[in-house]
C-alpha angles and dihedrals in degrees: 000000000000129000124222134181129192118193133183125187119178114181100152126037132207090229100067090201085079115083115237120252106235116237092353090133092051091048093055097041096047093046088050089058091052091053089052091050088051088059099251109174094222134016122185116193124182119182134178111322093015091055097078120150090249093049095045094049095043099047092040092051093048094049095047090050086066097051119114128201094259095045126104123230131185126190123194132179133178107185139091123302137195140175129223119188091345094308119121126223135178126212124249128199093267097042112140119222092218095047103037100153096051095044101044129073120250117235087212087060091052090047094051091052089056092047092051092049091064089222108155099197110061129151126186123196116194122192092165104085103110118146136204130021103260114120123212133166110273095015117121090241114236135208099184140347137262122239115241091195094064095045090050093048095047097051100034087065091063120057091194098058129073133181137200127198129195094232146350124269113282090030131097131236110229135204127207127217093212090056096040084218146083102273095234092046090047091057090044090053089050091052099047094044089057097249095119110069087185090068094049128092123204091356089286120054130066099210127192094246094048091044094050091048092049093047090047091055104036101042093061089041091055092045092052090063092064107013111026094174096052122103120206118163117192115215140195129215135186144071115280131205101207112317110336116228110224099177139359106222095169096112093047092052092047093052090051093054090067109075119208117261112287106263108221088221086072087070091062085074094046124099130186118222144180133179129198130179140199145157114299088223090062094064116107095241096054110109117201112229091019105055126047127205111251116251096202136043106247146136086265091056090048091051092046091052091048092052098048094041094057092108092052093051091046092050090048094050092047092050095048094044090057095042094051094044094050097041093049096037092239132160123240092253090053089073130056120203119204122194155301088230129144093353099311149070143178145210118217112209125180093256103030149355125248118202135183125191135174129196142148116293108261092223104031117046092198092057135074128211121216115197127192122189143173109213139159097045101193096175110037090193088072091070092070094042120114091232095056092045091048096051094044100035111141094001104103131051099172133064117190127192115202121211122225089212131041111265124234091233093179090066091047093051092045092051091048094050092046088053088055097251117149106240129184112203142156120252092251093055096234094136143358136199125205139172121211124206111252091010112112100209136070112236121218119186126185133165093278106031154014118229124195108201122194127197091238137017119277138181116282088247092056090051092051089048087055088051091053091049089051090054089054090051091047090051090048091053090046093238093162092157087073112090090223099051 
């Protein structure tokens, strides 16, 4: 059983009277890559000047002559299309505006080739069903219209063939600059590459029913982002025996579930954190009868807390200076203590920096928040060392991974929701929080970082193990937009 694909994308035409089809070349080439990833034995792709009528007919005829009944064949075209007397045609690179019928390829001719081949598993994808003559920016500019009746009649006669079209008659197929594709073909690429769980049955197969349902939902959704008043209705034609399997994405999904080995350089952007709170009046510098607990959260309150907590910050720095020095066998001059100053201080060690900071609680004016962090990890190997885990055992409950570039959080939230995860997010998609079954940390993602927050402090090594587990989960959900997946 062999698998073949034949793709045509005509963006520019030799006859300049014919308006270009925006992103048709990218549509065909990127979908071609998807078929190769799916393990197709042969993928023929003709774009622009290579997609002449002679080339399309010759190469397609030669390929279909090799088809056997148990083979799989997929045909895709992104171009213009029109109908004359109920017969459908698609444009080639050398189509002439004043001689359309004789310089285009008939869809009936293509269908007859498939029928004669005896192949029982054929799929046709048409992004060439524009209608009317009006031209508008972003519209896949039409010259005529395709006949739904002919497509329906051809494919309903064969229970082993199924077809999908970008839109219904009297509608237009639109492209989007932000996608660099036709909208329908972009969604098709997402589905066939296994990036759309809604189109997948049994975590493996893209079926005709699931695919059509996905396209019918996602194409209008994508269009609403740029053109809220536009209507484009994807449709499916063909007779089906059971539920037709369009693609097997099982191997692709399995490969994505295995994340690449953790690069220790990742840990250079990791920080360990813990916060504890308490009553401001419990701080050693608070004097009853002299000081008063702030009633509002303000810069004055933050400065007041910093002043009266100097003893606590000093004691913390002293204790950590000694612990780090003794555990790592360092000399005094190997460490640099800074502070206390303005409510905080730090200890610079050769492999990392320890910081401590205290301020007024941002939500309760009568409370303080004391934060401890490990930042600036210069040598990632130190995180796994016994010395590091001894000094900081039970101190931190949060591990944060900082991104070098701003994250497109909308895509992350959409992917998580599509995968069935329960996500809490604000309307502006600036952060999200999710809990995953059998994963012991809450996960908070914003545009600059991921935070794994545990219910109690753990060793640094345990926190990093949680980070590795999260990477595996992210890979399983195919969250490739995350820098750690």
